[in-house]
RODO-2510 file (C-alpha; in nm, 4 decimals, decimal comma):
residues 332
     n   res          X          Y          Z
     1     m    -0,9472    -2,5764     0,4844
     2     r    -1,1663    -2,2519     0,5993
     3     a    -1,1750    -1,9240     0,3971
     4     l    -1,3067    -1,5683     0,4331
     5     l    -1,5688    -1,5442     0,1030
     6     s    -1,7216    -1,3029    -0,0607
     7     h    -2,0430    -1,4680    -0,2787
     8     a    -2,1898    -1,1627    -0,3828
     9     p    -2,1069    -0,7735    -0,3903
    10     g    -2,1156    -0,5733    -0,1094
    11     g    -1,9393    -0,4151     0,1914
    12     p    -1,7442    -0,6795     0,4705
    13     e    -2,0708    -0,7365     0,6513
    14     t    -2,1708    -0,9470     0,3373
    15     l    -1,8291    -1,2024     0,4183
    16     q    -1,8358    -1,5734     0,5656
    17     v    -1,6661    -1,7780     0,6523
    18     t    -1,6607    -2,0945     0,4281
    19     d    -1,5284    -2,4522     0,4645
    20     l    -1,3359    -2,5302     0,0745
    21     p    -1,1623    -2,8194    -0,0263
    22     d    -0,7721    -2,8011     0,0349
    23     p    -0,6048    -2,6670    -0,2577
    24     q    -0,3640    -2,8215    -0,4869
    25     p    -0,0278    -2,6768    -0,6370
    26     g    -0,0635    -2,6608    -1,0208
    27     p     0,2688    -2,6357    -1,2472
    28     g     0,4802    -2,3393    -1,1248
    29     q     0,2845    -2,3191    -0,8258
    30     l     0,3319    -2,3186    -0,4425
    31     l     0,0789    -2,4398    -0,1931
    32     v     0,1148    -2,2221     0,0972
    33     r    -0,0430    -2,2305     0,4366
    34     v    -0,0966    -1,8821     0,5071
    35     r    -0,0099    -1,7568     0,8849
    36     a    -0,0634    -1,3586     0,8372
    37     a    -0,2836    -1,1448     0,5372
    38     a    -0,2381    -0,7493     0,5440
    39     i    -0,5388    -0,5458     0,4690
    40     n    -0,5234    -0,2778     0,2018
    41     y    -0,7751    -0,0548     0,0756
    42     p    -0,8029    -0,3025    -0,2606
    43     d    -0,9850    -0,5169    -0,0364
    44     v    -1,2454    -0,2890     0,0577
    45     l    -1,2947    -0,2140    -0,3203
    46     i    -1,2582    -0,5968    -0,4830
    47     i    -1,5786    -0,6881    -0,2493
    48     e    -1,7773    -0,4616    -0,3874
    49     d    -1,6557    -0,4930    -0,7413
    50     k    -1,4977    -0,1466    -0,8050
    51     y    -1,1385    -0,2802    -0,8211
    52     q    -0,9971    -0,3348    -1,1616
    53     l    -0,9303    -0,6961    -1,0821
    54     k    -1,2921    -0,8637    -1,1003
    55     p    -1,2125    -1,2297    -0,9495
    56     p    -1,4893    -1,5214    -0,9868
    57     r    -1,7257    -1,5847    -0,7308
    58     p    -1,6725    -1,7181    -0,4696
    59     f    -1,3296    -1,5522    -0,3873
    60     a    -1,1429    -1,4588    -0,0714
    61     p    -1,0215    -1,1176    -0,0720
    62     g    -0,6855    -1,0526     0,1429
    63     g    -0,4170    -0,9763    -0,1380
    64     e    -0,1277    -0,9658     0,0604
    65     i     0,0579    -1,2860     0,2299
    66     g     0,3141    -1,4279     0,4651
    67     g     0,2905    -1,8000     0,5288
    68     v     0,4880    -2,1302     0,5025
    69     v     0,5228    -2,3771     0,1497
    70     i     0,3674    -2,7245     0,1839
    71     g     0,3482    -2,8034    -0,1362
    72     v     0,5745    -2,7232    -0,4742
    73     g     0,4030    -2,7594    -0,8121
    74     q     0,6028    -2,9354    -1,0895
    75     g     0,8642    -2,7520    -1,2273
    76     v     0,9335    -2,5276    -0,9700
    77     e     1,3018    -2,5073    -0,8537
    78     g     1,4409    -2,3341    -0,5612
    79     w     1,1521    -2,3911    -0,2977
    80     s     1,0704    -2,6589    -0,0760
    81     e     0,8200    -2,7696     0,2144
    82     g     0,9330    -2,5659     0,5298
    83     d     1,0138    -2,2654     0,3343
    84     r     0,8890    -1,8736     0,4680
    85     l     0,7504    -1,6805     0,1935
    86     i     0,5755    -1,2941     0,1229
    87     a     0,3721    -1,2843    -0,1348
    88     v     0,0872    -1,0420    -0,3219
    89     p    -0,1491    -1,2830    -0,4503
    90     g    -0,4124    -1,0061    -0,5465
    91     f    -0,6600    -1,2105    -0,3893
    92     g    -0,7816    -1,5372    -0,1900
    93     g    -0,5017    -1,4375     0,0852
    94     l    -0,7815    -1,4287     0,3750
    95     s    -0,8242    -1,8468     0,3862
    96     e    -0,5686    -2,1248     0,5380
    97     q    -0,4389    -2,2478     0,1965
    98     i    -0,3621    -2,1129    -0,0816
    99     a    -0,1849    -2,1746    -0,4629
   100     i     0,0623    -1,9169    -0,5442
   101     p     0,2668    -1,8731    -0,8807
   102     a     0,6417    -1,9816    -0,7392
   103     a     0,7888    -1,6445    -0,9705
   104     s     0,5496    -1,4401    -0,7323
   105     a     0,7068    -1,5044    -0,3995
   106     f     0,9819    -1,4201    -0,1730
   107     r     1,1696    -1,5438     0,0998
   108     l     1,0803    -1,4338     0,4656
   109     p     1,4091    -1,4388     0,6773
   110     t     1,3279    -1,6137     0,9680
   111     e     1,4111    -1,3104     1,1938
   112     r     1,1038    -1,1738     1,0774
   113     s     0,7489    -1,2755     1,1762
   114     f     0,4864    -1,3605     0,9372
   115     t     0,2651    -1,0330     1,0570
   116     e     0,5606    -0,8331     1,0035
   117     g     0,6312    -0,9902     0,6327
   118     a     0,2843    -0,9440     0,5653
   119     a     0,2695    -0,5885     0,6001
   120     l     0,5741    -0,5243     0,3845
   121     l     0,5350    -0,5920     0,0146
   122     l     0,2426    -0,3921    -0,1080
   123     t     0,2689    -0,0590     0,0851
   124     y     0,6803    -0,0424     0,0313
   125     a     0,7478    -0,1838    -0,2974
   126     t     0,4446     0,0433    -0,3882
   127     s     0,5972     0,3700    -0,2191
   128     i     0,9895     0,2290    -0,3695
   129     h     0,8492     0,2271    -0,6884
   130     a     0,7164     0,5435    -0,7114
   131     l     0,9474     0,7435    -0,5147
   132     w     1,2610     0,6121    -0,6641
   133     d     1,1047     0,5434    -1,0480
   134     r     0,8023     0,7246    -1,1267
   135     g     0,9092     1,0334    -0,8834
   136     r     1,2900     1,0633    -0,9478
   137     l     1,3479     1,1553    -0,6050
   138     q     1,6876     1,2677    -0,5065
   139     a     1,8552     1,3912    -0,1690
   140     g     1,7813     1,6775    -0,0429
   141     q     1,4176     1,7940    -0,2165
   142     a     1,1203     1,8224    -0,0917
   143     v     0,7721     1,5809    -0,0687
   144     l     0,5064     1,6299     0,0544
   145     v     0,3141     1,3039     0,1433
   146     l    -0,1081     1,2627     0,1844
   147     g    -0,2449     1,0507     0,3551
   148     a     0,0765     1,0090     0,5762
   149     a    -0,0429     0,7932     0,8490
   150     g    -0,1846     0,5328     0,6147
   151     g     0,0041     0,2340     0,5013
   152     v     0,1462     0,3019     0,2108
   153     g     0,1606     0,6521     0,3254
   154     l     0,4061     0,5573     0,6427
   155     a     0,5984     0,3635     0,4246
   156     a     0,6815     0,6580     0,1471
   157     v     0,7722     0,8801     0,4797
   158     e     1,0196     0,6378     0,5673
   159     l     1,1691     0,5879     0,2220
   160     g     1,1670     0,9268     0,1498
   161     k     1,3776     1,0009     0,4385
   162     a     1,6229     0,6906     0,3822
   163     r     1,6886     0,8648     0,0336
   164     g     1,7525     1,1653     0,2023
   165     a     1,5007     1,3782     0,0962
   166     r     1,2881     1,6812     0,3428
   167     v     0,9608     1,4685     0,4164
   168     i     0,6384     1,6821     0,4756
   169     a     0,3557     1,4469     0,6038
   170     a    -0,0191     1,5553     0,5622
   171     v    -0,2671     1,3851     0,8099
   172     s    -0,6039     1,4507     0,8937
   173     s    -0,5468     1,3996     1,3031
   174     e    -0,3220     1,5139     1,5258
   175     d    -0,2636     1,1332     1,6532
   176     k    -0,1522     1,0487     1,2671
   177     a     0,0519     1,3600     1,2562
   178     q     0,2201     1,2153     1,5670
   179     a     0,2780     0,8746     1,3594
   180     a     0,3910     1,0434     1,0970
   181     r     0,6618     1,2566     1,3206
   182     a     0,8007     0,8791     1,4692
   183     a     0,8482     0,7478     1,0968
   184     g     1,0741     0,9962     1,0480
   185     a     0,8836     1,3276     0,8261
   186     d     1,0467     1,6796     0,9153
   187     d     0,7490     1,8395     0,9063
   188     a     0,3612     1,6942     0,9576
   189     i     0,0403     1,9562     0,8880
   190     v    -0,3378     1,8145     0,9899
   191     y    -0,5401     1,8830     0,6886
   192     p    -0,9593     1,9659     0,7761
   193     r    -1,1662     1,6900     0,5932
   194     g    -1,3385     1,7271     0,2753
   195     p    -1,5451     1,7481     0,0938
   196     f    -1,4115     2,1318     0,0193
   197     d    -1,6050     2,4098    -0,1731
   198     r    -1,3660     2,6440    -0,3539
   199     d    -1,2788     2,8509    -0,0557
   200     g    -1,1692     2,5346     0,1414
   201     q    -0,9359     2,4358    -0,1233
   202     k    -0,7913     2,7557    -0,1716
   203     a    -0,7515     2,7636     0,1968
   204     l    -0,5603     2,4076     0,1898
   205     a    -0,3517     2,4546    -0,0916
   206     d    -0,2638     2,7445     0,1166
   207     q    -0,1495     2,5133     0,4094
   208     f     0,0216     2,2943     0,1733
   209     k     0,2369     2,5920     0,0422
   210     t     0,2955     2,7536     0,3742
   211     a     0,4199     2,3655     0,4788
   212     v     0,6400     2,2448     0,1762
   213     g     0,7351     2,6349     0,1595
   214     p     0,8422     2,8862    -0,1480
   215     a     0,9934     2,6314    -0,3988
   216     g     0,7137     2,4083    -0,3341
   217     a     0,7397     2,0269    -0,3387
   218     d     0,9634     1,8431    -0,5612
   219     v     0,7494     1,5180    -0,5279
   220     i     0,3974     1,4781    -0,4644
   221     y     0,3309     1,1611    -0,3302
   222     d    -0,0921     1,0863    -0,3226
   223     p    -0,2923     0,8099    -0,2223
   224     v    -0,5800     0,9610    -0,1181
   225     g    -0,7254     1,1805    -0,4222
   226     g    -1,0618     1,3198    -0,4068
   227     d    -1,1109     1,7098    -0,3057
   228     y    -0,7299     1,7078    -0,1641
   229     a    -0,5402     1,6672    -0,5075
   230     e    -0,5404     2,0334    -0,6754
   231     p    -0,4751     2,1744    -0,3871
   232     a    -0,2082     1,9526    -0,3334
   233     l    -0,0725     1,9767    -0,7264
   234     r    -0,0944     2,3586    -0,6704
   235     a     0,2323     2,3582    -0,3894
   236     i     0,4128     2,1775    -0,6720
   237     a     0,7877     2,3048    -0,7403
   238     w     0,8583     2,3827    -1,0744
   239     e     0,9470     2,0626    -1,2975
   240     g     0,8014     1,8692    -0,9928
   241     r     0,6182     1,5253    -1,0285
   242     y     0,3214     1,4177    -0,8920
   243     l     0,2549     1,0961    -0,8180
   244     v    -0,1058     0,9600    -0,8449
   245     v    -0,1666     0,6382    -0,5746
   246     g    -0,4871     0,5977    -0,5194
   247     f    -0,8520     0,7593    -0,4518
   248     p    -1,0245     0,6825    -0,1255
   249     a    -1,1668     1,0085    -0,1258
   250     g    -1,2576     0,9843    -0,4924
   251     i    -1,1148     1,0208    -0,8515
   252     p    -0,9743     1,4234    -0,8731
   253     r    -1,0162     1,5866    -1,1620
   254     l    -0,7025     1,7968    -1,2419
   255     p    -0,6953     2,1492    -1,3894
   256     l    -0,4253     2,0947    -1,6430
   257     n    -0,3343     2,4719    -1,6852
   258     l    -0,1815     2,4023    -1,3367
   259     t     0,0979     2,1231    -1,5418
   260     l     0,1704     2,4151    -1,7677
   261     l     0,2597     2,6763    -1,5261
   262     k     0,4854     2,4633    -1,3209
   263     s     0,5930     2,1881    -1,6123
   264     c     0,5597     1,9360    -1,3843
   265     d     0,4711     1,5649    -1,4063
   266     v     0,1641     1,3306    -1,3341
   267     c     0,2422     1,0163    -1,3375
   268     g    -0,0086     0,7139    -1,2861
   269     v     0,1488     0,4754    -1,0226
   270     f     0,0502     0,1259    -1,0932
   271     w     0,3139    -0,1192    -0,9127
   272     g     0,1165    -0,4429    -0,9841
   273     a     0,1757    -0,3907    -1,3416
   274     f     0,4858    -0,2810    -1,3026
   275     a     0,5801    -0,6031    -1,1279
   276     m     0,4469    -0,8262    -1,4017
   277     r     0,6284    -0,6085    -1,6844
   278     d     0,9847    -0,6117    -1,5097
   279     p     0,9738    -0,8317    -1,2401
   280     q     1,3709    -0,8070    -1,3047
   281     a     1,3307    -0,4714    -1,1586
   282     n     1,0866    -0,4986    -0,8626
   283     a     1,2972    -0,8126    -0,7622
   284     a     1,5675    -0,5509    -0,7023
   285     h     1,3385    -0,2880    -0,5444
   286     v     1,2173    -0,5852    -0,2768
   287     a     1,6152    -0,7138    -0,2152
   288     e     1,6611    -0,3077    -0,1109
   289     l     1,4353    -0,2689     0,0558
   290     f     1,5035    -0,5739     0,3038
   291     q     1,8462    -0,3794     0,3040
   292     l     1,6904    -0,1031     0,4505
   293     w     1,5087    -0,2802     0,6899
   294     d     1,8014    -0,4859     0,8168
   295     a     1,9464    -0,1182     0,8739
   296     g     1,6261    -0,0015     1,0693
   297     k     1,5824     0,2622     0,8369
   298     i     1,1945     0,0906     0,7225
   299     s     0,9921    -0,0784     0,9623
   300     p     0,5987    -0,2093     0,8898
   301     k     0,3683    -0,0621     1,1465
   302     v     0,0981    -0,3002     1,2055
   303     s    -0,1081    -0,0984     1,5052
   304     a    -0,3982    -0,4284     1,5258
   305     t    -0,4275    -0,7476     1,4627
   306     f    -0,7309    -0,9976     1,3853
   307     q    -0,8421    -1,3148     1,3575
   308     l    -0,9741    -1,4533     1,0610
   309     e    -1,3929    -1,4472     1,1764
   310     r    -1,3362    -1,0950     1,2503
   311     a    -1,1643    -0,9953     0,9082
   312     g    -1,4414    -0,8400     0,8043
   313     e    -1,3776    -0,5758     1,0806
   314     a    -1,0430    -0,4542     0,9619
   315     i    -1,1614    -0,4040     0,5916
   316     a    -1,4322    -0,1896     0,7384
   317     a    -1,1938    -0,0156     0,9209
   318     i    -0,9627     0,0643     0,6385
   319     a    -1,2518     0,1652     0,4482
   320     a    -1,3699     0,4327     0,7307
   321     r    -0,9941     0,5780     0,7114
   322     q    -0,9574     0,5115     1,0295
   323     v    -0,6238     0,3294     1,0177
   324     i    -0,2727     0,4240     1,1438
   325     g    -0,0278     0,2106     0,9731
   326     k    -0,1492    -0,1584     0,8385
   327     l    -0,3882    -0,4169     0,9635
   328     v    -0,2973    -0,7852     0,9355
   329     v    -0,5381    -1,1078     0,9883
   330     e    -0,3280    -1,3756     1,1250
   331     i    -0,4650    -1,6980     1,0301
   332     g    -0,3782    -2,0745     1,2338
***
C-alpha cells in the first residue's frame, strides 16, 4: 500500500509518499481501506512534534477517515467486510489502508459519501461536546464563535443554531463572514489579523462587545487563542462560559481578574480524551449528530479535495489559516 509519511519533524514539504507492506488487523481491530481522510489543525502540529500525541516515526498524519472494512480482527463482533465507516484514529489516515480499534468506528450510512463522512466527526463531535457539555448552551442564549469559518467554527455555528441560540460569528475576512452567515450565523464580524498591541486589543474587545450586545456572550467558543482570547473574554456575560478549543494563533495568557469580575468559567475542551473516558456519552453525541444531519440542521462543508500526493498542500493551507470549512484527501 501507499502512505504519506513523516520521517523527521518538519512542515508538510517533508512528507513523502512511500510504499509499505499491507497492515493486518490485530485483536479488536478493523482493517480499513481508506477512501477519504480529512485534514485538521492537529495534522499541522503532529508532523512538527508540537502536538500532545507523538507517534513513533515514520508515521502518516491524517487523524480522521472514512472507508470500507476489508478485514476483521479476532474478537470483533458486529462488523463485516464491506461495511462503511468513519473514525478518528488520531494519525495514520493518509494511507491506503489502516488498522483501527473497532470500538472507535461509527457506521456511515450509504446515502453519505466517504468525503462527507470523513469531515464529520472531529469538528462536529468536538463542537457538540464543547457547546452541550462544557458550555451548557441553552436556547435563547448568545454564543460568540471565533474562527467561525474553519472546520470547528462552522460546526459550532450550525450546532449553536440547532440549539436555538443567537450565534455571532467572528472571522478574519468578508468571504469567511459570508460562509458563517450561510451556515446560519445571526451576525458576523470581521476582525483584523493580529498580533495586537494594547490599543489593538482594546479595540477588538469593543468590537466583540458591540456585536454580542450589552448583556455579553453566554458562551464564547475559541478555537483561535493568541491575542484574540483576552478581548473575547472581556465580552463575556455574567456567569458565562469561555471554551478553550485550540491555539493556532498562539497560547494566550488570560488575566484571571476578569473571571472574578464576570463570575465566569474558563473551560478546557479536549474531545479526544472525553471520547476515550466516556465512550457511551460520545456515541450518544455522534448519534445526535447523524439525526441533526438527517434533519438538515448540520452539513459538513468540504471546500476542496486533494489526492494523496498533494495532501501536503492541504496541510499547508490549514497551517496558513486560509481554509473555509474542511479539506479532504480522497484516496483510491
